[in-house]
Backbone bond lengths (Angstrom), bond angles and torsions (degrees), N, CA, C in turn:
res aa  C-N    CA-C-N  psi(-1)  N-CA   C-N-CA  omega(-1)  CA-C   N-CA-C  phi
1 M - - - 1.378 - - 1.492 111.12 -
2 R 1.349 120.64 131.44 1.446 124.20 -177.78 1.464 109.21 -111.97
3 V 1.403 114.90 123.90 1.454 119.01 -179.41 1.503 111.22 -132.86
4 A 1.322 116.30 165.62 1.495 121.50 -178.78 1.549 106.17 -108.61
5 L 1.295 108.00 140.85 1.529 114.79 173.65 1.491 111.03 -90.52
6 F 1.256 123.63 114.14 1.457 124.92 171.17 1.596 106.54 -97.76
7 L 1.366 113.51 100.62 1.413 121.90 -169.31 1.516 112.31 -78.07
8 T 1.239 123.18 -31.88 1.449 134.98 176.55 1.602 105.27 84.25
9 C 1.313 109.28 165.68 1.543 116.79 -173.38 1.599 109.96 -68.48
10 V 1.258 115.41 -47.64 1.529 123.14 -175.54 1.621 104.72 -56.84
11 N 1.280 117.01 -55.93 1.475 120.48 179.96 1.515 111.86 -61.56
12 D 1.291 119.16 -41.21 1.434 120.86 -176.40 1.524 106.05 -65.64
13 T 1.258 123.18 -43.13 1.475 127.29 -172.66 1.478 111.87 -82.03
14 L 1.308 121.32 -38.26 1.452 121.27 -172.28 1.490 117.02 -118.49
15 Y 1.385 115.06 -27.01 1.585 118.22 -174.15 1.500 110.95 -130.34
16 P 1.289 120.35 56.57 1.549 120.32 179.64 1.523 111.01 -58.37
17 D 1.334 116.22 -26.12 1.497 114.02 179.55 1.490 115.41 -61.99
18 T 1.421 115.97 -28.47 1.419 118.14 175.04 1.611 109.69 -59.18
19 G 1.344 110.47 -47.05 1.510 115.51 -176.80 1.629 106.05 -62.14
20 R 1.204 117.91 -41.86 1.474 120.03 177.81 1.569 111.12 -57.95
21 A 1.339 112.63 -40.77 1.453 114.61 -174.76 1.617 109.59 -70.45
22 V 1.450 115.97 -38.84 1.409 119.63 175.29 1.593 108.15 -54.70
23 V 1.361 116.15 -52.43 1.545 122.36 178.54 1.501 107.04 -49.84
24 D 1.406 117.65 -59.57 1.453 122.39 -177.20 1.703 114.40 -52.40
25 L 1.302 106.74 -42.54 1.482 113.39 -175.43 1.597 108.41 -73.56
26 L 1.269 120.77 -45.25 1.487 119.51 -179.73 1.567 113.23 -68.90
27 T 1.378 110.37 -41.43 1.502 113.02 175.94 1.484 112.40 -59.17
28 R 1.320 124.50 -36.24 1.359 132.36 -178.92 1.482 104.29 -65.11
29 L 1.236 124.02 -34.84 1.509 133.60 -176.01 1.562 110.22 -84.50
30 G 1.336 116.45 -5.10 1.482 117.24 176.90 1.549 112.11 94.47
31 V 1.261 114.79 13.05 1.544 118.57 -178.75 1.587 108.12 -93.21
32 E 1.274 117.83 140.04 1.464 124.17 175.82 1.578 102.77 -91.59
33 V 1.287 116.64 123.82 1.518 117.22 -176.23 1.548 108.31 -116.38
34 D 1.352 114.34 128.59 1.431 117.82 170.18 1.462 109.28 -106.02
35 F 1.334 117.64 154.19 1.480 122.79 172.94 1.549 105.58 -121.98
36 P 1.351 116.18 91.83 1.601 115.29 177.73 1.478 112.71 -64.80
37 M 1.336 111.07 123.45 1.416 120.61 -171.09 1.565 111.28 -69.34
38 G 1.283 118.51 -21.41 1.434 126.33 -179.05 1.571 116.20 -74.93
39 Q 1.282 111.73 -4.69 1.538 114.23 -172.06 1.594 109.51 -69.76
40 T 1.214 119.65 148.69 1.409 125.76 179.16 1.689 106.79 -137.09
41 C 1.264 111.99 -157.96 1.463 119.17 179.49 1.515 110.34 -70.05
42 C 1.365 116.62 138.76 1.472 118.14 175.85 1.505 113.61 -73.26
43 G 1.316 121.72 -15.52 1.354 123.33 173.27 1.604 114.70 106.04
44 Q 1.497 111.18 5.18 1.396 113.52 -173.94 1.511 112.60 -65.95
45 A 1.269 123.25 -37.42 1.401 126.17 -178.90 1.625 111.05 -58.57
46 H 1.284 113.57 -46.43 1.416 125.28 174.10 1.499 110.80 -53.78
47 Y 1.317 112.89 -59.85 1.387 119.95 -169.74 1.513 110.49 -61.62
48 N 1.371 116.23 -47.71 1.465 123.12 -177.86 1.560 112.47 -63.87
49 T 1.255 115.03 -19.97 1.474 120.29 -176.79 1.568 109.53 -98.75
50 G 1.270 115.51 1.38 1.515 119.53 176.95 1.554 116.09 99.51
51 Y 1.386 114.14 1.43 1.416 112.69 -178.80 1.559 109.94 -97.67
52 R 1.284 112.63 65.24 1.521 118.44 -177.28 1.571 113.60 -58.54
53 H 1.197 116.69 -45.52 1.447 119.79 -177.91 1.582 111.15 -64.62
54 E 1.344 115.53 -38.21 1.403 120.21 -175.83 1.602 104.27 -74.92
55 A 1.331 123.68 -17.61 1.407 122.02 -178.72 1.592 108.06 -84.92
56 E 1.305 114.76 -13.09 1.608 114.98 -172.02 1.530 104.47 -70.13
57 P 1.300 125.80 -47.36 1.541 117.47 178.53 1.504 112.68 -53.77
58 L 1.248 119.68 -40.44 1.477 120.51 -179.41 1.509 111.05 -65.72
59 A 1.265 116.84 -40.57 1.558 119.76 173.49 1.505 111.41 -60.86
60 R 1.302 116.28 -44.49 1.545 117.88 175.54 1.491 110.76 -59.53
61 R 1.300 117.08 -43.77 1.489 120.58 179.01 1.448 111.72 -61.98
62 F 1.390 120.13 -36.08 1.398 122.32 175.35 1.506 112.95 -63.68
63 A 1.260 118.34 -43.93 1.468 125.29 177.44 1.574 109.54 -63.47
64 E 1.257 117.74 -36.93 1.440 119.60 -178.20 1.566 109.34 -72.35
65 V 1.295 115.97 -43.23 1.460 117.90 -175.49 1.474 112.31 -71.73
66 F 1.357 116.38 -43.06 1.513 120.78 -174.62 1.511 115.75 -98.00
67 G 1.300 119.08 1.25 1.483 123.70 -170.16 1.516 112.32 -60.95
68 A 1.308 118.43 -30.66 1.502 122.19 -169.66 1.540 112.21 -84.56
69 Y 1.317 116.91 -7.19 1.522 124.16 -175.20 1.527 112.48 -88.90
70 E 1.287 119.58 143.07 1.411 126.07 178.28 1.557 110.70 -73.15
71 A 1.301 112.95 -30.40 1.458 120.14 177.56 1.564 111.54 -146.45
72 I 1.241 113.58 143.11 1.556 121.68 174.54 1.409 110.91 -120.47
73 V 1.250 121.41 116.72 1.454 133.08 -170.15 1.491 111.84 -109.75
74 T 1.395 118.32 121.80 1.397 122.43 -178.89 1.547 111.56 -129.36
75 P 1.306 120.47 138.26 1.467 126.16 177.27 1.581 107.94 -87.69
76 S 1.238 115.94 44.33 1.512 124.28 -177.87 1.411 112.76 -145.30
77 G 1.324 123.49 111.80 1.450 119.65 175.76 1.526 110.33 -73.26
78 S 1.282 120.12 -30.80 1.445 122.60 -179.70 1.585 110.71 -64.22
79 C 1.272 115.10 -56.53 1.446 118.34 177.81 1.505 112.88 -61.81
80 G 1.371 119.05 -44.56 1.372 116.36 167.06 1.458 124.94 -47.11
81 A 1.391 110.56 -39.34 1.505 122.25 178.65 1.604 108.06 -68.79
82 M 1.338 115.32 -31.73 1.381 119.38 -177.82 1.573 108.25 -64.90
83 V 1.191 116.24 -43.04 1.556 121.32 -177.15 1.483 103.66 -77.87
84 R 1.231 127.04 -48.88 1.543 128.06 -169.68 1.618 106.90 -73.20
85 E 1.263 119.73 -48.63 1.359 121.00 -170.90 1.553 117.41 -93.63
86 L 1.376 115.24 -41.68 1.494 121.67 -175.45 1.498 112.39 -93.48
87 Y 1.284 124.97 -27.54 1.423 122.71 178.50 1.499 112.83 -60.69
88 P 1.410 121.23 -43.57 1.490 126.35 171.50 1.546 110.68 -55.55
89 R 1.304 115.29 -38.37 1.579 118.47 -175.96 1.551 104.02 -73.47
90 M 1.455 121.21 -38.07 1.361 115.06 178.86 1.517 115.02 -60.60
91 G 1.388 116.02 -41.13 1.366 119.08 176.81 1.514 115.32 -63.22
92 E 1.379 115.45 -38.11 1.534 114.64 174.90 1.444 113.87 -64.72
93 R 1.447 119.81 -39.19 1.384 122.84 -177.89 1.582 109.01 -66.28
94 A 1.308 119.14 -40.24 1.368 120.60 176.38 1.607 115.04 -60.96
95 R 1.263 113.82 -32.13 1.457 121.27 -178.33 1.472 108.23 -77.26
96 A 1.440 114.52 -33.88 1.511 116.99 -175.41 1.540 108.01 -73.51
97 E 1.509 115.05 -29.17 1.461 117.02 177.87 1.471 113.64 -80.77
98 G 1.295 118.42 7.86 1.583 121.86 176.21 1.464 111.08 82.77
99 R 1.359 123.23 25.39 1.425 124.35 -177.40 1.428 110.97 -104.45
100 G 1.351 115.10 16.51 1.515 122.44 174.16 1.607 113.92 74.21
101 D 1.368 114.26 -173.14 1.409 121.32 -179.64 1.461 121.26 -91.33
102 T 1.362 115.17 2.42 1.503 120.34 -170.71 1.435 111.81 -57.82
103 L 1.450 120.58 -44.48 1.412 119.97 -177.33 1.521 110.29 -68.77
104 A 1.302 116.99 -44.10 1.527 116.95 178.49 1.593 112.21 -59.48
105 R 1.368 111.70 -40.88 1.472 107.76 -179.73 1.506 113.14 -72.35
106 T 1.252 120.63 -25.45 1.538 124.91 175.45 1.468 112.51 -67.94
107 L 1.316 115.03 -39.65 1.567 120.40 179.33 1.455 114.81 -81.10
108 A 1.304 115.99 -30.17 1.479 118.68 -170.15 1.576 114.14 -51.87
109 P 1.356 119.76 -41.04 1.489 116.18 -172.71 1.496 112.39 -68.00
110 V 1.353 120.92 -27.22 1.404 117.92 -172.81 1.479 113.40 -87.33
111 V 1.321 116.71 -21.72 1.444 123.73 -171.93 1.532 110.81 -61.06
112 P 1.342 124.94 -54.39 1.522 117.67 -179.92 1.555 111.92 -74.65
113 R 1.345 118.41 -9.64 1.465 116.82 179.45 1.456 114.91 -95.32
114 T 1.341 121.02 7.79 1.352 124.86 -176.09 1.628 106.15 -101.80
115 Y 1.299 113.64 129.07 1.529 121.38 -174.70 1.432 110.04 -133.48
116 E 1.330 113.69 134.20 1.525 120.43 160.72 1.454 109.30 -63.73
117 L 1.273 118.55 153.25 1.481 120.70 -172.08 1.557 115.22 -59.35
118 T 1.316 113.94 -41.13 1.474 114.96 -176.84 1.455 116.49 -68.40
119 E 1.343 112.24 -34.43 1.463 123.25 -175.35 1.572 106.96 -71.90
120 F 1.404 110.01 -36.92 1.514 112.61 179.44 1.519 109.76 -71.93
121 L 1.355 118.64 -31.99 1.470 113.92 179.51 1.438 109.31 -74.71
122 V 1.315 124.93 -36.43 1.487 122.70 -172.85 1.414 106.46 -85.76
123 D 1.407 123.31 -49.21 1.461 123.03 -175.38 1.401 121.20 -77.73
124 V 1.429 116.08 -34.17 1.471 118.74 -172.92 1.558 106.11 -99.25
125 L 1.340 118.66 -50.51 1.482 120.00 175.35 1.525 117.34 -75.29
126 G 1.308 110.82 -23.23 1.504 113.90 178.17 1.508 113.56 75.29
127 V 1.345 120.43 29.39 1.427 118.88 -177.57 1.503 112.16 -128.62
128 T 1.340 116.40 144.46 1.436 117.94 171.87 1.530 109.38 -118.60
129 D 1.225 120.93 -22.66 1.485 125.68 174.37 1.498 108.07 -97.06
130 V 1.270 117.95 100.66 1.464 124.89 -176.59 1.542 112.44 -93.02
131 G 1.274 113.90 7.05 1.508 116.31 -176.86 1.516 117.23 78.25
132 A 1.345 115.31 23.30 1.478 116.84 -174.43 1.545 111.69 -92.49
133 Y 1.401 110.66 155.60 1.443 113.05 -177.82 1.576 100.13 -135.46
134 Y 1.371 117.15 128.43 1.466 123.85 -179.77 1.459 111.42 -150.10
135 P 1.318 121.95 92.64 1.443 126.42 -169.14 1.505 112.59 -81.68
136 H 1.349 117.30 64.64 1.444 121.52 -179.11 1.572 105.67 -142.27
137 T 1.403 105.80 162.62 1.461 112.70 170.88 1.537 110.14 -90.57
138 V 1.264 121.03 132.90 1.511 126.50 -166.98 1.587 111.26 -134.61
139 T 1.304 113.04 135.74 1.467 114.99 168.41 1.480 107.72 -120.32
140 Y 1.416 118.10 145.64 1.363 126.43 -169.36 1.513 112.79 -108.25
141 H 1.302 118.49 128.20 1.566 126.40 176.25 1.468 104.62 -107.35
142 P 1.423 116.12 112.40 1.401 117.50 167.41 1.538 114.61 -77.23
143 T 1.234 114.91 122.91 1.577 119.97 -169.78 1.526 102.36 -78.79
144 C 1.330 117.47 159.37 1.532 124.74 -174.86 1.439 108.89 -60.97
145 H 1.317 123.72 -54.19 1.445 123.36 -172.93 1.638 112.93 -61.61
146 G 1.244 111.39 -41.62 1.511 118.65 176.29 1.614 110.68 -63.31
147 L 1.429 112.12 -45.22 1.406 109.24 -178.35 1.529 118.59 -75.19
148 R 1.374 111.66 -38.36 1.448 120.03 -171.10 1.497 116.67 -95.68
149 S 1.333 112.81 -39.96 1.424 118.65 -177.48 1.568 115.24 -88.49
150 L 1.325 115.27 -44.21 1.464 122.35 175.27 1.470 115.26 -87.41
151 G 1.265 119.93 -26.12 1.472 119.20 -177.90 1.418 112.62 71.18
152 L 1.402 121.53 45.70 1.489 121.63 -172.78 1.533 109.37 -73.34
153 G 1.399 115.28 -18.78 1.396 113.99 172.74 1.538 110.28 59.79
154 D 1.374 115.31 -139.52 1.491 124.73 178.83 1.433 118.57 -88.28
155 R 1.331 117.28 12.02 1.484 118.53 -179.27 1.504 113.80 -65.07
156 P 1.284 121.42 -42.65 1.456 115.82 -179.28 1.563 109.45 -72.74
157 R 1.286 123.10 -31.60 1.441 124.48 172.52 1.481 113.51 -60.20
158 R 1.375 115.35 -42.08 1.495 118.89 -178.48 1.488 108.45 -66.22
159 L 1.305 121.66 -39.51 1.440 125.02 174.44 1.504 110.92 -61.18
160 L 1.326 115.69 -47.63 1.485 118.19 178.86 1.478 116.44 -57.73
161 E 1.391 109.30 -46.15 1.469 116.66 -179.20 1.491 112.86 -65.56
162 A 1.298 123.27 -11.61 1.378 120.85 -178.21 1.652 110.48 -102.71
163 V 1.343 114.99 4.35 1.469 120.07 -179.24 1.504 102.99 -85.62
164 R 1.328 112.66 126.65 1.423 125.00 176.96 1.616 113.80 -66.32
165 G 1.260 116.68 131.85 1.496 120.81 -178.60 1.499 110.94 88.01
166 L 1.300 124.60 -13.05 1.382 128.20 -174.62 1.527 108.15 -85.91
167 E 1.321 120.79 136.21 1.321 128.81 168.56 1.585 110.73 -114.94
168 L 1.389 116.68 112.79 1.418 123.17 -173.32 1.492 110.41 -95.67
169 R 1.320 116.65 117.74 1.416 125.12 178.07 1.598 112.76 -104.45
170 E 1.359 109.34 139.66 1.506 116.69 -179.08 1.505 113.25 -65.23
171 L 1.227 120.11 131.09 1.570 123.90 177.42 1.533 109.14 -92.27
172 P 1.254 118.46 112.73 1.482 121.41 170.98 1.590 110.77 -47.66
173 G 1.352 122.44 141.43 1.348 120.65 175.67 1.492 116.60 58.50
174 A 1.267 113.54 27.90 1.512 119.38 -172.68 1.604 114.34 -49.70
175 E 1.290 115.27 -36.87 1.414 118.02 -167.66 1.483 110.14 -92.68
176 E 1.322 118.17 7.27 1.423 121.13 171.30 1.495 113.89 -78.44
177 C 1.345 119.54 145.10 1.433 118.21 -177.39 1.474 111.79 -70.97
178 C 1.311 119.14 152.04 1.496 124.97 -177.76 1.569 110.70 -76.17
179 G 1.391 112.39 -20.11 1.465 113.06 -174.06 1.477 118.59 105.90
180 F 1.397 115.66 -9.13 1.433 116.48 -179.81 1.421 117.01 -69.10
181 G 1.415 118.80 -72.59 1.423 122.66 173.32 1.464 118.31 61.65
182 G 1.367 117.65 25.99 1.497 120.50 -179.23 1.475 109.88 64.84
183 T 1.350 112.63 -123.00 1.436 117.06 -176.52 1.585 112.78 -71.07
184 F 1.349 121.87 -6.27 1.411 124.53 175.57 1.566 106.61 -62.52
185 A 1.352 118.35 -36.83 1.450 115.17 -178.38 1.499 116.21 -70.81
186 L 1.407 112.34 -24.31 1.434 119.30 173.57 1.586 114.78 -74.45
187 K 1.419 110.86 -43.90 1.498 114.56 -177.86 1.446 109.76 -78.57
188 N 1.219 123.41 -29.02 1.528 127.49 -177.19 1.480 113.38 -124.11
189 P 1.382 119.44 59.26 1.424 123.47 -170.43 1.484 111.63 -63.11
190 D 1.298 122.59 -35.56 1.548 122.64 -178.00 1.530 107.80 -70.87
191 V 1.287 121.21 -45.89 1.520 123.41 -178.57 1.424 109.15 -66.35
192 S 1.446 119.70 -43.56 1.520 127.36 177.92 1.517 109.50 -55.74
193 A 1.374 117.64 -48.47 1.495 120.44 -179.76 1.503 114.01 -64.33
194 A 1.311 114.52 -34.22 1.464 121.85 -174.19 1.511 105.10 -73.28
195 M 1.437 118.41 -43.15 1.387 116.58 179.96 1.517 113.96 -67.24
196 G 1.415 114.81 -34.73 1.398 121.12 -179.60 1.607 105.98 -65.85
197 A 1.179 117.62 -43.01 1.566 122.19 178.38 1.564 110.62 -59.22
198 D 1.313 116.78 -43.33 1.446 120.07 172.11 1.573 114.06 -58.37
199 K 1.280 117.42 -43.33 1.395 125.03 178.69 1.484 110.47 -63.36
200 V 1.231 119.05 -48.82 1.471 126.98 -175.40 1.588 108.23 -67.60
201 R 1.237 117.43 -39.96 1.531 119.15 178.81 1.598 108.48 -69.34
202 N 1.290 115.03 -39.38 1.544 117.03 173.61 1.516 109.72 -57.52
203 A 1.310 113.58 -44.96 1.480 117.05 -176.52 1.487 110.52 -66.70
204 E 1.306 116.06 -39.47 1.481 118.78 -177.24 1.480 108.69 -66.25
205 S 1.271 118.60 -27.53 1.503 121.69 -168.99 1.712 108.80 -73.10
206 T 1.354 106.79 -15.02 1.557 112.80 -178.48 1.534 110.71 -78.64
207 G 1.354 112.76 -23.27 1.560 122.08 -177.16 1.554 105.84 75.93
208 A 1.318 119.53 16.48 1.504 117.79 179.34 1.549 107.62 -76.80
209 E 1.357 113.58 157.71 1.486 120.09 175.94 1.443 110.33 -81.43
210 V 1.343 117.36 -30.70 1.470 122.16 -171.96 1.370 118.25 -129.47
211 L 1.257 127.21 137.77 1.455 132.55 172.78 1.506 107.95 -103.96
212 C 1.327 119.89 116.58 1.394 121.63 -172.77 1.587 105.81 -112.74
213 A 1.380 112.23 145.74 1.503 120.84 169.48 1.479 109.56 -152.53
214 A 1.380 113.28 177.34 1.366 117.86 -176.20 1.507 122.30 -106.85
215 D 1.504 107.63 9.78 1.497 121.99 176.25 1.426 112.59 -128.34
216 N 1.365 119.32 113.42 1.445 119.06 178.85 1.594 112.82 -68.58
217 S 1.194 113.71 -18.07 1.635 111.93 174.47 1.429 107.57 -65.77
218 C 1.358 118.18 -48.85 1.464 120.56 178.67 1.566 111.12 -59.13
219 L 1.400 114.75 -44.90 1.390 118.90 -177.66 1.624 108.72 -65.68
220 M 1.255 117.42 -27.94 1.532 119.27 179.60 1.592 105.21 -63.28
221 H 1.377 113.11 -46.71 1.470 116.05 -177.64 1.537 108.54 -64.95
222 I 1.308 118.70 -52.28 1.443 123.85 -176.90 1.556 109.78 -57.03
223 G 1.397 115.18 -48.62 1.410 117.51 -176.95 1.559 113.68 -64.69
224 G 1.395 114.22 -34.24 1.494 113.93 172.15 1.490 112.84 -63.22
225 T 1.234 118.89 -36.14 1.498 124.93 -179.73 1.500 104.46 -68.35
226 M 1.307 120.67 -46.47 1.456 124.12 -174.50 1.584 104.32 -58.90
227 G 1.308 118.57 -44.44 1.502 119.90 -178.34 1.392 113.34 -63.33
228 R 1.365 121.04 -39.35 1.481 126.83 -178.78 1.528 107.61 -64.92
229 L 1.429 114.96 -47.01 1.479 119.76 -173.63 1.525 109.78 -87.47
230 R 1.408 118.95 4.68 1.467 124.38 175.35 1.535 112.24 46.85
231 T 1.284 119.17 54.35 1.355 123.89 178.43 1.550 115.42 -75.63
232 G 1.346 114.93 -35.24 1.465 119.33 -173.20 1.422 113.31 86.20
233 M 1.289 123.76 0.05 1.388 130.00 171.29 1.399 114.83 -75.69
234 R 1.438 122.27 156.56 1.459 122.19 -179.58 1.414 110.45 -121.75
235 P 1.383 124.82 134.19 1.301 132.07 179.22 1.580 104.05 -86.07
236 V 1.335 118.61 127.95 1.595 119.21 -176.61 1.561 106.71 -139.95
237 H 1.309 117.40 127.99 1.493 119.71 173.57 1.541 108.37 -67.90
238 I 1.376 113.44 139.22 1.371 123.31 177.39 1.542 116.51 -48.06
239 A 1.339 112.47 -35.77 1.535 119.71 -179.48 1.530 111.81 -64.57
240 E 1.295 116.79 -30.77 1.514 121.66 -179.31 1.546 108.66 -77.68
241 I 1.300 112.77 -32.93 1.571 114.42 174.06 1.495 113.71 -66.14
242 L 1.476 109.59 -47.76 1.444 115.25 -178.19 1.534 117.16 -70.74
243 A 1.311 114.00 -18.89 1.428 119.21 175.26 1.541 113.93 -84.37
244 S 1.251 116.03 -10.81 1.500 123.37 -172.87 1.628 107.65 -74.04
245 T 1.267 115.56 141.45 1.430 119.77 169.74 1.504 110.13 -138.60
246 E 1.298 122.63 174.28 1.432 124.30 178.49 1.491 108.70 -57.77
247 A 1.341 122.03 -29.01 1.489 120.38 -176.04 1.548 107.38 -103.00
248 G 1.384 114.78 0.01 1.565 114.38 -174.43 1.555 109.90 -87.71
249 P 1.317 112.13 173.23 1.495 121.40 -176.22 1.518 114.48 -65.52
250 A 1.314 113.29 -35.45 1.407 117.11 -174.77 1.395 116.19 -86.32
251 S 1.463 118.98 0.93 1.398 121.27 -179.49 1.613 112.11 -80.83
252 T 1.346 114.15 -3.66 1.485 120.05 -176.79 1.523 110.34 -108.06
253 E 1.313 117.26 144.63 1.409 122.74 177.21 1.536 113.61 -50.78
254 A 1.312 116.85 -43.66 1.477 122.84 -168.38 1.566 107.00 -72.41
255 S 1.351 117.86 -43.58 1.421 115.97 -179.92 1.581 109.10 -71.44
256 A 1.241 124.50 -32.95 1.460 122.88 177.58 1.536 108.43 -63.62
257 D 1.399 114.46 -37.40 1.427 117.67 -178.90 1.527 112.38 -64.60
258 A 1.330 118.36 -35.77 1.395 131.25 -175.81 1.541 109.32 -65.32
259 G 1.312 110.18 -55.55 1.497 116.28 -177.56 1.519 111.37 -66.57
260 S 1.303 120.64 -44.78 1.418 117.57 179.33 1.434 114.18 -71.67
261 G 1.309 117.96 -28.59 1.402 122.89 172.51 1.524 117.78 -54.10
262 A 1.359 112.16 -41.41 1.512 116.89 176.62 1.486 108.12 -67.55
263 I 1.325 120.73 -35.14 1.562 119.62 178.51 1.526 108.01 -65.69
264 A 1.345 116.35 -40.27 1.535 110.47 -179.99 1.457 117.19 -73.83
265 E 1.403 112.56 -30.23 1.509 116.82 176.05 1.447 109.66 -66.60
266 A 1.396 118.13 -44.50 1.437 116.90 178.50 1.486 116.53 -62.73
267 G 1.421 112.00 -35.15 1.466 113.40 173.15 1.437 119.29 -65.19
268 T 1.344 113.54 -34.44 1.488 122.37 -179.41 1.610 107.12 -66.66
269 R 1.362 114.88 -41.69 1.453 119.88 -179.72 1.535 108.62 -68.38
270 A 1.356 120.30 -47.53 1.408 122.63 -172.75 1.527 113.70 -67.54
271 S 1.352 118.76 -34.77 1.413 123.21 -172.15 1.538 112.57 -64.91
272 T 1.243 121.48 131.09 1.463 123.65 175.75 1.590 112.37 -102.56
273 A 1.406 109.69 3.75 1.555 111.49 -175.83 1.529 109.02 -93.96
274 E 1.270 111.65 150.47 1.608 116.32 167.70 1.405 111.52 -82.63
275 E 1.370 113.35 152.35 1.434 123.19 176.55 1.498 110.70 -54.55
276 P 1.378 117.00 124.01 1.477 114.60 -179.15 1.474 111.09 -74.88
277 T 1.298 117.10 159.20 1.432 124.74 -179.85 1.494 107.82 -80.72
278 A 1.214 121.17 148.30 1.442 127.50 -171.80 1.521 108.80 -77.30
């Protein structure tokens, strides 16, 4: 099977190791992975900020770049939800504005072929045990787009539960938003920081070494909060856990610290909010 990796802007800019982990994981499972060099932003930031018309050329570009692939896999629930949930709405709005069906017809082929990584593994490849080894205690945060827009359900948990050496601990208030929300964190920094602090305190209460999620944008926010609160926990993308083996780079404490440290550092740099009072 030949698929395209849609890495997304945040991962391409700040977390390329997540993309490498996806390639390593899928290749190990017998999947041929291409990385189309023409890929750009999916338009989510523009659309969510009210610039719907400005997002349309980016959506057309996405359809042009990825249209030939039988599956498009992304390690991002939020960008996956942009394609699956909001591209059809863009087409409908263009039609309602009297601009015809061209946009809807252009975007329609890529919508059902775009998968978030965990649903591709479980639903398309039909696997939950991917041969991973990760000897750490982990708690899982289901991000909003994956939980509510894509309906990932227990797919990520089933994959984590099959990882050898991993002890999965329940996260209190797991379904509560971490407070990132893209531009929400910029427009409402005090509320965002308070929500992030609640999420981190709940994660810390589990005693886990690692907080795992399927979106690096949320992990950036959570990791920055972890750094400010000095919890000692590490934020790690699920792809990097699933790509780990006994011989792989993430199977050692040192490499896990290095990768998650980059997330925490980026989160601290990106956040404009002050640490909330307890």
